[in-house]
C-alpha positions in Angstrom: 12.3 23.7 0.2 11.8 25.2 3.5 13.3 23.1 6.7 10.8 21.4 9.5 10.1 22.9 12.6 12.5 21.4 15.2 11.0 19.0 17.7 11.6 19.3 21.3 13.4 16.9 23.2 10.4 15.0 25.5 12.8 12.9 28.0 11.8 10.1 28.9 9.0 11.3 31.3 5.1 11.3 31.7 4.6 14.7 32.6 6.6 16.2 29.3 4.4 18.5 27.6 2.4 17.9 24.5 4.2 18.1 21.3 1.6 18.6 18.8 -1.7 17.9 17.7 -1.0 15.1 16.2 1.4 12.4 15.7 1.9 10.4 12.6 3.8 7.1 12.9 5.4 6.4 9.5 6.5 8.6 6.4 5.1 5.6 3.3 2.3 6.8 1.3 -0.1 6.3 4.3 1.4 8.7 6.8 2.9 10.8 4.4 -0.9 11.9 2.7 -2.4 12.0 6.7 0.3 13.9 7.6 -0.2 16.5 4.3 -3.7 17.1 4.4 -3.6 17.3 8.8 -0.9 20.3 7.8 -2.7 21.9 4.9 -5.4 22.5 7.3 -3.4 24.2 9.9 -3.0 21.2 12.0 0.1 21.2 14.2 1.5 17.4 12.8 4.9 15.5 14.0 5.5 12.9 11.5 7.8 10.1 12.6 10.0 7.5 10.8 12.2 5.0 11.8 14.7 5.6 9.0 16.4 8.6 7.0 15.1 8.8 3.3 16.1 8.1 0.8 14.7 4.5 1.8 14.0 1.1 0.3 10.5 -0.1 0.4 9.9 -3.5 -1.2 6.6 -2.6 -3.8 6.3 -3.4 -7.1 6.3 -0.2 -8.0 3.3 0.2 -10.2 0.3 2.4 -9.5 -3.4 2.2 -11.2 -5.1 5.0 -12.1 -6.5 5.0 -8.6 -2.9 5.4 -7.4 -2.8 8.6 -10.1 -6.1 10.2 -8.8 -4.9 10.3 -5.0 -1.9 11.8 -5.5 -3.4 14.6 -8.6 -5.7 15.7 -5.5 -2.4 15.5 -3.0 -1.1 18.1 -5.4 2.0 16.5 -6.4 3.6 16.7 -9.8 2.6 13.5 -11.8 4.4 14.8 -15.1 7.0 12.6 -17.2 9.4 16.0 -16.3 8.7 15.3 -12.1 10.2 11.7 -13.1 6.7 9.3 -13.2 6.1 7.8 -16.1 3.0 6.6 -17.5 1.5 3.5 -18.6 -1.6 2.5 -20.9 -2.9 -0.4 -19.2 -2.1 -4.1 -18.0 -0.9 -6.5 -20.4 -1.8 -10.2 -19.2 -0.4 -13.8 -20.1 -1.8 -16.9 -19.1 -3.4 -19.7 -20.4 -1.0 -19.5 -23.9 -2.4 -16.1 -24.1 -1.1 -12.6 -24.4 -3.8 -9.6 -23.3 -3.3 -6.2 -23.1 -6.0 -4.2 -21.7 -6.4 -0.6 -21.8 -6.9 1.3 -18.2 -10.6 2.7 -19.1 -11.4 6.1 -19.7 -13.6 7.1 -16.6 -15.4 10.5 -15.2 -13.7 9.7 -11.6 -10.0 8.4 -12.4 -7.5 9.1 -15.2 -6.9 6.4 -18.1 -3.3 6.0 -17.0 -1.1 4.8 -14.3 2.4 5.4 -13.1 5.3 4.1 -12.6 8.0 4.6 -9.8 10.5 3.8 -7.4 9.6 4.1 -3.5 13.1 5.1 -3.2 11.9 7.9 -5.1 8.3 8.2 -4.3 8.2 7.9 -0.2 11.0 10.4 0.3 8.7 12.8 -2.5 5.4 12.4 -0.5 7.3 13.2 2.8 9.0 16.0 1.9 5.5 17.4 0.5 3.7 16.8 3.6 6.8 19.0 4.5 6.1 21.7 2.2 2.5 21.9 4.0 3.7 22.3 7.4 4.7 18.5 8.5 7.3 18.1 11.0 9.4 15.6 9.6 11.3 13.8 12.3 13.8 10.8 10.2 15.8 8.0 12.8 13.2 7.9 15.0 11.7 4.5 16.2 8.7 4.3 17.7 8.3 0.9 20.6 5.1 1.7 21.8 2.2 3.4 22.5 1.8 6.3 25.9 -2.1 5.7 27.4 -3.7 7.0 30.4 -3.6 5.5 33.2 -7.1 6.5 34.2 -8.6 5.7 30.6 -6.2 3.6 28.7 -7.0 6.1 26.1 -3.7 6.5 23.4 -1.6 10.4 24.2 1.7 9.7 22.3 4.3 7.6 21.5 7.4 6.0 22.8 10.1 6.5 20.5 14.3 6.5 20.4 15.6 8.9 17.9 19.2 8.0 16.3 21.5 10.8 15.8 24.9 10.3 13.2 26.6 12.8 16.2 25.8 11.4 19.2 24.4 8.8 21.1 20.4 7.6 20.6 18.0 9.2 23.2 14.6 7.9 24.1 11.7 10.4 24.3 8.1 10.4 25.2 6.0 12.3 22.4 2.6 13.6 23.0 -0.6 14.5 21.6 -4.2 13.6 21.7 -4.6 11.8 18.7 -1.8 9.2 17.2 -2.1 7.6 13.5 -0.1 4.0 13.3 1.1 4.0 9.9 3.7 2.0 10.5 3.1 -0.7 8.3 2.4 -4.3 8.6 3.8 -5.2 11.2 2.8 -2.2 12.8 4.5 -1.9 16.6 2.1 0.4 17.7 -1.2 -1.5 17.1 0.1 -4.7 18.6 1.6 -2.5 21.6 -1.8 -1.5 22.1 -3.0 -5.2 21.3 -4.6 -4.7 17.9 -3.4 -8.0 16.0 -3.7 -9.3 13.0 -7.0 -11.4 11.7 -6.2 -14.9 11.0 -9.2 -14.7 9.0 -8.5 -12.1 6.3 -5.9 -12.4 3.4 -2.4 -12.0 3.7 0.0 -12.6 0.5 3.5 -12.1 0.1 5.8 -10.8 -2.4 9.5 -10.5 -3.8 11.3 -8.8 -6.1 14.1 -7.1 -7.4 15.4 -5.0 -10.3 17.3 -6.1 -13.8 18.9 -4.2 -16.4 17.2 -5.0 -19.2 16.2 -3.8 -23.4 12.5 -3.7 -21.6 13.0 -1.1 -18.9 10.3 0.8 -21.7 7.9 -1.2 -21.8 4.8 1.3 -21.3 2.6 -1.7 -20.0 2.2 -3.1 -16.6 2.5 -6.9 -17.2 0.8 -9.5 -15.0 1.4 -12.9 -15.1 -0.8 -15.8 -14.2 1.0 -18.4 -14.4 4.5 -19.2 -13.7 6.2 -22.1 -15.4 9.7 -23.5 -15.0 12.0 -25.8 -16.7 11.5 -29.0 -15.3 14.8 -31.0 -15.8 13.7 -33.1 -18.2 13.1 -31.0 -21.3 9.7 -30.2 -19.7 7.8 -27.3 -18.5 6.6 -27.1 -14.8 3.7 -24.8 -13.2 5.0 -22.9 -10.2 2.4 -21.5 -7.5 1.7 -17.3 -7.1 1.5 -14.9 -10.1 4.5 -12.7 -10.7 5.3 -9.0 -13.2 7.3 -6.8 -14.9 7.5 -3.2 -14.3 9.8 -1.3 -16.9 11.1 2.0 -15.0 12.0 3.7 -18.5 15.9 4.2 -15.9 17.0 0.7 -18.1 15.8 -1.4 -15.2 12.7 -3.6 -15.2 10.9 -4.3 -11.8 10.5 -8.1 -12.0 8.9 -10.0 -9.2 6.3 -12.4 -7.7 3.9 -12.7 -4.9 1.4 -15.8 -3.5 -1.3 -15.9 -1.3 -1.9 -17.7 1.7 -4.8 -19.5 0.6 -2.2 -21.2 -2.1 -0.5 -24.6 -0.2 2.9 -23.4 -0.9 2.2 -20.2 1.3 4.7 -20.2 3.5 6.2 -23.6 2.5 8.7 -22.9 -0.2 11.8 -20.7 -1.0 10.4 -17.2 -2.3 13.8 -16.2 -3.7 14.4 -20.0 -5.6 10.7 -19.8 -6.9 11.4 -16.4 -9.0 15.2 -17.4 -9.9 13.3 -20.5 -10.9 10.7 -18.8 -13.1 13.4 -16.0 -15.0 15.5 -18.6 -15.9 12.6 -19.7 -18.0 12.0 -16.6 -19.7 14.1 -15.0 -22.7 17.1 -14.6 -22.7 17.3 -11.4 -24.4 15.3 -9.8 -21.6 18.5 -10.3 -19.2 17.0 -11.1 -16.3 20.2 -12.8 -15.3 21.9 -12.6 -12.1 24.9 -10.4 -14.0 21.8 -7.9 -15.2 20.2 -8.1 -11.8 21.0 -4.6 -10.4 19.3 -5.1 -6.5 19.2 -7.6 -3.6 15.9 -9.8 -3.9 13.5 -8.0 -1.7 10.1 -9.6 0.4 7.6 -8.4 2.2 3.8 -9.4 3.5 0.7 -8.1 1.8 -1.4 -7.4 4.7 -5.3 -7.5 2.9 -8.7 -6.9 3.2 -9.2 -5.1 6.7 -6.9 -7.4 8.5 -6.0 -5.3 11.3 -9.4 -3.7 13.1 -10.5 -1.2 15.0 -9.5 1.1 12.3 -10.2 3.4 15.7 -10.0 3.0 19.3 -8.8 5.0 22.0 -7.4 7.8 20.2 -5.4 5.8 17.8 -6.4 5.2 13.9 -4.4 3.1 11.4 -4.0 3.9 8.1 -2.8 1.7 5.3 -1.1 -1.5 5.9 -0.9 -1.0 9.2 -4.9 -1.4 9.2 -4.6 -4.2 6.6 -5.8 -2.1 3.1 -3.9 -3.9 0.7 -6.8 -5.1 -1.9 -7.1 -8.0 -2.6 -8.2 -8.7 -5.8 -4.3 -7.4 -7.1 -2.1 -6.8 -4.0 -2.0 -2.7 -4.6 -1.4 -1.1 -1.6 -0.2 2.7 -2.5 -4.0 3.4 -3.7 -5.5 2.9 -0.5 -2.3 4.1 1.8 -3.1 7.6 0.2 -6.7 6.9 0.6 -7.0 5.7 3.8 -5.1 9.2 4.6 -7.2 11.1 3.6 -10.2 9.8 5.4 -8.3 9.4 8.6 -7.3 13.4 8.2 -10.8 14.7 7.4 -12.2 12.3 10.9 -9.0 14.2 12.8 -9.5 18.1 11.6 -13.2 17.1 12.4 -12.5 16.1 15.8 -9.9 19.0 17.0 -12.4 21.4 16.2 -14.6 20.1 19.2 -14.0 20.2 22.8 -12.2 17.2 23.8 -15.0 14.6 25.3 -17.7 12.9 23.3 -18.1 14.9 20.2 -14.6 14.5 19.7 -14.7 10.9 19.9 -18.2 11.1 17.6 -15.9 12.7 15.0 -12.9 10.1 15.2 -15.1 7.6 14.5 -16.6 8.7 11.8 -13.1 7.0 10.0 -13.9 3.3 10.3 -17.1 3.9 8.9 -15.8 5.9 5.9 -13.4 3.5 5.1 -16.3 0.7 5.7 -18.6 2.8 3.4 -16.0 3.3 1.2 -14.2 -0.1 0.1 -16.1 -2.9 3.3 -17.8 -4.2 0.6 -16.0 -4.2 -2.4 -12.5 -6.0 -0.1 -15.5 -8.6 0.8 -15.6 -9.4 -2.0 -12.0 -9.6 -2.8 -12.3 -12.1 -0.1 -14.2 -14.1 -1.6 -11.9 -13.9 -5.1 -9.1 -15.3 -2.4 -10.3 -17.8 -1.6 -11.8 -19.5 -5.1 -8.2 -18.6 -6.5 -6.8 -20.4 -4.2 -8.1 -24.0 -5.7 -5.9 -24.5 -8.6 -8.8 -26.0 -10.5 -10.5 -22.8 -10.4 -7.5 -21.1 -11.5 -6.9 -23.0 -14.7 -10.4 -22.6 -15.2 -10.2 -18.7 -15.3 -6.9 -18.7 -17.2 -8.0 -21.1 -20.1 -11.5 -20.0 -20.4 -11.5 -16.3 -19.0 -8.1 -14.7 -21.6 -10.1 -15.2 -24.8 -12.7 -13.6 -23.9 -11.8 -9.5 -24.3 -15.5 -8.0 -22.8 -15.0 -10.8 -19.6 -11.2 -9.1 -19.3 -12.5 -5.8 -19.2 -15.0 -6.2 -16.6 -12.6 -8.5 -14.7 -9.5 -5.2 -14.8 -12.5 -3.3 -13.8 -13.2 -5.0 -11.0 -9.7 -6.0 -9.5 -8.5 -2.7 -10.2 -11.4 -1.4 -8.3 -11.7 1.0 -11.2 -15.3 2.6 -11.6 -17.3 5.6 -12.0 -20.5 5.5 -9.2 -22.1 7.3 -10.9 -23.2 6.9 -13.5 -20.6 4.5 -15.7 -21.5 1.3 -18.0 -23.2 -2.1 -17.5 -20.0 -3.2 -16.5 -19.4 -0.8 -13.9 -23.6 -0.6 -12.5 -22.8 -4.7 -11.6 -19.9 -4.1 -10.2 -20.8 -0.7 -7.5 -24.1 -2.8 -6.6 -22.6 -6.5 -6.0 -20.0 -4.3 -3.3 -23.8 -2.5 -1.8 -24.9 -6.2 -1.3 -22.4 -8.0 0.6 -21.6 -7.2 4.1 -19.2 -4.3 4.9 -16.8 -6.6 7.9 
């Protein structure tokens, strides 16, 4: 594997030279995808990562066919020999019903999903970007933006680079275009005044791993209801939804999530909630403390474009930094990869133009492309989140929807955003029409 070219130490001075055509902050899926596409097009790109690979990331580790499509477009080897585990579809449990729905067979998406730990996935994508020519700097924490004193445009970043054999060094790195791919908290976005929109949904998830005979399960399992013992010989319904994903390595990824439309959001101990649910699962599954192989970790799920604008003043937001988690199902990786591709396309076109209005017009195409692709769908997702925040609505949907397989196939297509944009069946045409008639905000 080729080694990344060295990154010059700019030192803390505003007169430092430009270090790259583009700086990408954060080497998660969104940042690495952006860097890959840019580097492949011959753009000199710096990819900055605050941690050192391999590093942990809280996630369910399950990828839908939409994410698989993006990995294939990136040129990633998604075979079993390369460490990926395929899954057939979604198993839904709720209302006393257990329903297995295969991923749909479509022209636009493969008919299978994948599972891989984020410990492996994120590093493999970052190295993939390096192979394409990106320069990766690990242990580099971005503290804020450098801005042109006259125009306010973002022209670089202030960072601290750590080294195992020396003291941390403060550096100022400059580039005409900067991409924030630094996750939900997005220090870079906040530094330039782009804060989270409170009118957009937010979720929180916790997960861990257990040694379990369910490790080889080739379905992604989603629990719409979480039941726990009530201490009196009965059961008590807990807030949230859960999942069990077999990793194929002897372990299962098990977790739960809660949306901010739930009355329990921010008011319960999520780790305790997970423990109470798992205590009520069959003992033979092995979801016990003795079998737990990692800490219980949590993360926020920024949904439905909850931070905007996605481009202004030289700074683009991709992935979680731009609130791109799907409100329907909590999926983030597919949209991180998609936003990276769209951002790179706009940047490549902009850098081919002289600095000035033409370059700005090309960069403004990025938020327009995002809204055209996902805006209407995310609006539907926000409506959906508000509806299921009412326990009575969720109970009605669980009790009556799961017994209708045709309706559930439609629901899976809608929630996983899996339709053929042209042609397709009646379900595809209905979903595509719905995403076009609602406002893309």
